[in-house]
C-alpha positions in Angstrom: 0.0 0.0 0.0 1.3 3.5 -0.9 0.3 6.7 0.9 -0.5 9.2 -1.8 -1.8 12.1 0.2 -3.4 12.9 3.5 -6.8 11.8 2.0 -5.9 8.8 -0.2 -3.7 5.7 -0.3 -3.5 3.2 -3.2 -3.2 -0.6 -2.8 -1.2 -2.6 -5.3 -1.2 -6.5 -5.4 1.2 -8.6 -7.3 2.0 -12.2 -7.9 5.7 -13.3 -8.1 7.4 -15.7 -10.4 10.5 -17.0 -8.7 12.0 -18.4 -12.0 11.9 -15.1 -13.9 12.2 -13.1 -10.6 9.5 -10.8 -11.8 6.2 -9.3 -10.4 2.8 -9.1 -12.2 0.0 -6.9 -11.2 -3.1 -8.7 -10.3 -6.3 -7.9 -12.2 -8.5 -5.3 -10.3 -5.4 -3.5 -8.9 -4.5 -0.9 -8.0 -7.4 0.3 -5.9 -7.7 3.7 -4.3 -8.6 3.9 -0.6 -10.0 7.1 0.7 -8.8 8.2 4.2 -11.2 10.0 6.5 -10.9 13.7 7.1 -8.0 14.4 4.8 -5.8 13.8 7.8 -3.2 11.0 7.4 0.6 11.6 7.4 1.3 7.9 6.8 -0.5 4.6 6.4 0.7 1.1 7.6 -0.6 -2.3 6.4 -0.7 -5.8 8.0 -2.6 -9.1 7.3 -4.3 -11.2 10.1 -4.5 -15.1 10.3 -7.9 -14.9 8.4 -6.5 -13.3 5.3 -8.0 -9.9 6.1 -5.9 -6.8 5.5 -5.8 -4.1 8.0 -4.4 -0.5 7.9 -3.9 2.2 10.4 -3.2 6.0 10.3 -3.3 9.0 12.5 -5.8 11.8 11.7 -3.4 14.5 12.7 -2.3 16.3 9.7 -4.0 19.1 7.5 -6.8 21.5 8.1 -9.5 18.6 8.4 -7.5 16.6 10.9 -9.9 15.0 13.4 -7.2 14.0 16.0 -8.3 10.3 15.9 -6.3 7.1 15.5 -8.0 5.1 12.7 -8.0 1.5 11.7 -9.7 0.2 8.5 -10.0 -3.2 6.9 -10.7 -5.2 3.7 -14.1 -6.9 3.4 -13.6 -9.1 0.5 -11.4 -12.1 0.0 -9.5 -10.5 -2.9 -8.9 -7.3 -0.9 -10.6 -5.1 -3.5 -13.3 -3.9 -1.3 -12.6 -2.1 2.0 -14.6 -0.6 5.0 -12.9 2.8 5.0 -15.2 4.1 7.8 -13.3 1.7 10.1 -12.9 2.2 13.8 -11.4 4.9 16.0 -8.9 3.5 18.5 -8.2 6.9 20.2 -9.5 10.4 20.0 -8.5 13.8 21.3 -5.1 14.0 19.6 -4.1 17.5 18.8 -4.6 18.3 15.0 -1.6 19.6 13.1 0.9 18.1 15.6 2.0 15.1 13.6 1.6 11.7 15.1 2.1 8.2 13.8 0.6 4.7 14.2 2.0 1.3 13.5 0.4 -2.2 13.2 1.5 -5.7 13.8 0.1 -9.2 13.8 1.2 -11.2 16.8 0.5 -14.3 19.1 -1.0 -16.1 16.0 -4.4 -14.5 16.3 -4.1 -10.8 17.2 -3.7 -7.5 15.4 -2.2 -4.7 17.5 -1.9 -1.1 16.9 0.5 1.3 18.7 0.5 5.1 18.4 2.2 8.3 19.6 0.6 11.2 21.4 3.0 13.9 22.0 0.8 16.6 23.7 -0.8 13.7 25.8 2.9 12.5 26.6 2.2 8.9 26.0 2.7 5.9 23.7 -0.3 3.6 23.7 -1.4 0.2 22.3 -4.7 -1.7 21.6 -5.3 -5.1 20.0 -8.0 -7.0 18.2 -8.6 -10.8 18.0 -8.7 -12.3 14.6 -12.2 -13.3 13.6 -14.1 -11.1 16.1 -16.1 -8.1 15.0 -13.8 -5.6 13.6 -14.9 -2.7 15.9 -14.1 -4.8 19.1 -10.6 -3.9 20.5 -9.0 -4.4 23.9 -8.7 -1.6 26.4 -5.8 0.9 25.9 -2.4 -0.2 27.4 0.0 2.6 28.2 3.4 1.7 26.8 5.1 4.7 28.3 4.0 8.1 29.5 5.2 11.4 31.0 8.5 13.1 30.3 11.6 11.5 29.1 14.7 10.8 31.4 16.0 14.3 31.1 12.7 15.9 32.0 12.7 18.3 29.0 9.9 16.8 26.9 7.6 13.8 26.4 8.5 10.3 25.9 6.4 10.2 22.6 7.5 11.2 19.1 6.1 10.4 15.7 8.7 7.6 15.0 7.7 3.9 15.8 8.6 0.5 14.5 7.0 -2.7 16.0 7.7 -6.4 15.5 6.5 -9.6 17.0 8.7 -12.6 18.0 7.5 -16.1 17.2 6.5 -16.7 20.9 4.2 -13.8 21.0 6.4 -11.1 22.6 6.1 -7.7 21.0 9.2 -5.5 20.5 8.8 -1.8 19.9 11.4 0.9 19.1 10.2 4.5 19.7 11.8 7.8 19.5 11.2 10.4 22.4 10.9 14.1 22.3 12.9 14.7 25.3 14.2 18.2 24.6 13.1 21.7 25.5 12.6 23.1 22.1 15.4 25.6 22.2 17.8 25.9 19.3 20.6 24.1 21.3 18.4 21.1 22.0 15.5 21.0 19.7 16.8 18.1 17.6 17.9 16.0 20.5 16.0 12.8 20.9 16.7 9.3 21.9 15.5 5.8 20.6 14.2 3.2 23.1 13.3 -0.4 22.9 10.1 -1.6 24.7 9.1 -5.2 25.2 5.5 -6.5 25.8 5.5 -9.8 27.7 3.1 -12.7 27.2 0.9 -11.6 30.0 0.3 -8.2 28.3 2.6 -6.0 30.4 5.2 -3.5 28.9 8.4 -3.9 30.7 11.2 -1.3 31.4 12.7 0.5 28.4 16.2 0.1 27.0 18.2 2.8 25.4 19.4 2.2 21.8 21.9 4.9 21.5 22.9 7.1 24.5 25.4 9.4 22.6 24.1 13.0 22.8 26.3 14.0 19.9 24.1 11.7 17.7 20.7 12.9 16.6 19.0 9.4 16.0 15.7 9.3 14.0 13.5 7.1 11.8 14.3 3.7 13.6 13.6 0.4 11.8 13.4 -2.6 14.1 14.2 -6.1 12.9 14.1 -9.4 15.0 16.3 -12.4 14.4 15.2 -15.6 16.2 18.0 -17.6 14.8 20.6 -15.5 16.8 18.3 -14.3 19.5 18.9 -10.7 18.4 17.1 -7.5 17.8 18.6 -5.0 15.3 17.8 -1.3 15.1 18.7 0.6 12.0 18.4 4.3 12.3 19.4 7.7 10.7 21.8 9.9 12.4 20.9 13.5 11.6 24.2 14.8 13.0 26.5 12.9 10.4 23.8 12.1 7.6 24.6 8.3 7.8 22.7 5.3 9.0 23.8 3.1 11.8 22.9 -0.3 13.2 22.9 -1.4 16.8 22.4 -5.0 18.1 20.9 -6.5 21.3 19.9 -9.9 22.6 16.1 -10.5 22.7 15.9 -12.0 26.2 18.2 -9.6 28.0 18.2 -6.3 26.0 21.4 -4.2 26.0 22.6 -2.7 22.8 26.0 -2.8 21.4 28.0 0.3 20.3 26.3 1.2 17.0 28.2 0.6 13.7 27.8 2.5 10.4 25.4 0.7 8.2 25.9 2.5 4.9 29.0 4.4 3.6 26.9 6.9 1.5 25.0 9.6 3.3 21.4 8.4 3.3 18.1 8.6 5.1 14.8 7.0 5.6 16.1 3.4 6.1 13.4 0.6 5.5 13.5 -3.1 5.6 11.1 -6.1 5.6 8.0 -6.6 7.6 9.0 -10.2 8.2 11.5 -11.2 10.9 14.9 -12.1 9.6 17.1 -15.2 10.2 20.3 -16.9 9.2 18.7 -18.2 6.0 17.2 -14.9 4.9 20.0 -12.6 6.1 19.2 -8.9 6.7 18.6 -6.4 4.0 17.7 -2.8 4.2 17.4 0.2 1.9 17.7 4.0 2.3 17.4 6.9 0.1 20.0 9.5 -0.7 17.5 12.0 -1.9 19.0 14.7 0.4 22.2 14.5 -1.8 22.8 15.3 -5.5 22.9 11.5 -6.4 19.2 10.9 -5.4 19.7 7.1 -5.3 18.5 4.1 -3.3 21.2 2.4 -1.2 20.9 -1.3 -0.5 22.9 -3.1 2.2 22.8 -6.8 3.3 24.2 -8.6 6.2 24.8 -12.3 6.6 23.3 -13.5 9.8 24.8 -17.0 9.8 26.0 -17.8 13.4 29.8 -17.6 13.8 31.7 -20.9 14.0 31.9 -22.7 17.2 35.0 -21.5 19.3 38.1 -23.8 19.0 40.8 -24.2 21.3 41.3 -22.5 24.7 41.7 -18.8 25.6 45.4 -17.8 25.3 46.3 -20.9 23.2 48.4 -18.9 20.7 51.7 -20.6 20.0 53.2 -21.6 17.6 52.0 -19.0 15.1 50.7 -18.2 12.5 47.3 -19.9 13.6 47.9 -21.1 17.2 48.4 -24.7 18.1 44.9 -25.5 19.5 46.5 -28.4 21.2 44.7 -27.9 24.5 47.7 -26.7 26.5 48.7 -23.2 27.5 52.4 -22.7 28.2 55.0 -20.0 28.7 55.3 -19.8 24.8 51.6 -18.6 24.7 52.2 -16.0 27.4 55.2 -14.7 25.5 53.2 -14.5 22.2 50.4 -12.7 24.1 53.0 -10.1 25.2 54.0 -9.5 21.6 50.3 -8.8 20.8 50.1 -6.4 23.7 53.2 -4.6 22.7 52.1 -4.3 19.1 55.0 -6.4 17.8 52.6 -8.9 16.2 48.9 -8.5 15.1 46.5 -11.1 15.9 44.7 -12.5 12.8 41.1 -13.5 12.5 41.7 -17.0 13.7 43.7 -15.9 16.8 41.8 -12.8 18.1 39.2 -14.7 19.9 41.8 -16.7 21.8 44.1 -13.8 22.5 41.3 -11.5 23.8 40.8 -13.3 27.2 40.2 -10.5 29.8 37.9 -10.0 31.6 37.8 -13.7 32.1 34.1 -13.5 33.0 33.2 -12.5 29.5 36.1 -14.1 27.8 37.2 -10.8 26.3 36.0 -7.3 25.6 37.1 -6.8 22.0 40.4 -5.3 22.7 43.9 -6.8 23.5 45.6 -5.1 26.5 48.0 -5.8 29.3 45.0 -7.2 31.1 44.9 -10.1 28.6 48.6 -10.7 29.2 48.1 -11.0 33.0 45.2 -13.3 32.4 47.3 -15.5 30.1 49.9 -15.6 32.8 47.3 -16.8 35.3 46.4 -19.6 32.9 50.0 -20.6 32.5 50.6 -20.7 36.2 47.5 -22.7 36.9 45.8 -20.0 38.9 42.7 -20.2 36.7 41.5 -23.3 34.9 41.7 -23.4 31.1 38.7 -21.8 29.5 37.2 -22.6 26.1 37.7 -19.9 23.6 34.8 -17.4 23.5 33.9 -13.8 23.6 34.3 -11.4 20.7 35.6 -12.9 17.4 36.9 -9.5 16.1 38.1 -6.1 17.6 35.3 -3.8 19.0 34.5 -0.9 16.7 34.5 2.5 18.4 32.9 5.5 16.8 34.0 9.0 17.4 32.2 12.0 15.9 32.6 15.7 16.0 30.1 17.4 18.2 27.4 19.4 16.5 26.7 23.0 17.4 
């Protein structure tokens, strides 16, 4: 479905031929779908377990904005006929303060809609059970409310991305508006991850990017059940580049973000489906703000890393380490050469060389702490530990501060 204007969207439906790798427009499409009140800044589409299509939008843009969160649905099996009157999930939003709503199918039999309400200082959610009357929705759940952690502005902003895990958990990334609106701070916001448990409660939020020198916006969330990971791709308004951060699903804590695309680009987008080792991760972004006016694609292989081999600090003889199950003074000497910069650990050696802190089997850098830990293994003060931890050096990102 394509948003055309505050008062109209257009739905296209295609078949796909995997042999020719081509799409063909299905007869009867495209169809135009009127939006109520000439008020929608965006429209989002989802399908339920019965084959019904749903779409949601916020009525908060333009002179005829009604301040309602709308949901509409198809009424024919071929999706050519729609109930565009639909249902209103929330009212009382402020016209001409742009808000956004997003939709997701989860738990095997539910459609959920989440939305922002900046003046109301809240992010809220309601759901519908597949097959019930379309106008029957759950009571409103408050995802978050009030001011952000700095106390300068609301937790809500018009940037949301929501995905469902296979077990029914919901994951939401949302941008806050925690700034005072002054020229020095008006673009400062943060992106947070929220998780809805199987009992319907929204847990504590997790920061995606804490660096105040970045101005993160337009987040895209992807879930990877194969690797128990959540990925957030976002645009950094300070540098003009897109970044990606990663967290585990069961214990959220995000890594230091890494650049996702070399060319300056904005408006990242990806698939509605969850990703996996077999599908990989692919995203696109536009360079419309630059002279090139291109679409940038980037893919990431999500195959799990090979199982660790050998023991921490098992490094000698080089070039690839003995992996013979013993750690001797020769390994300790080789570790000293890595620490002193006399030798550089290759891809096969780094995981075994990066051995401190012992609790995490490394931290992504090789320092004198690793040399000391290696000495403890050699002396028998600590038992030998199977290689683990980071497989490559940690990436640190330093950026000039914006004025």
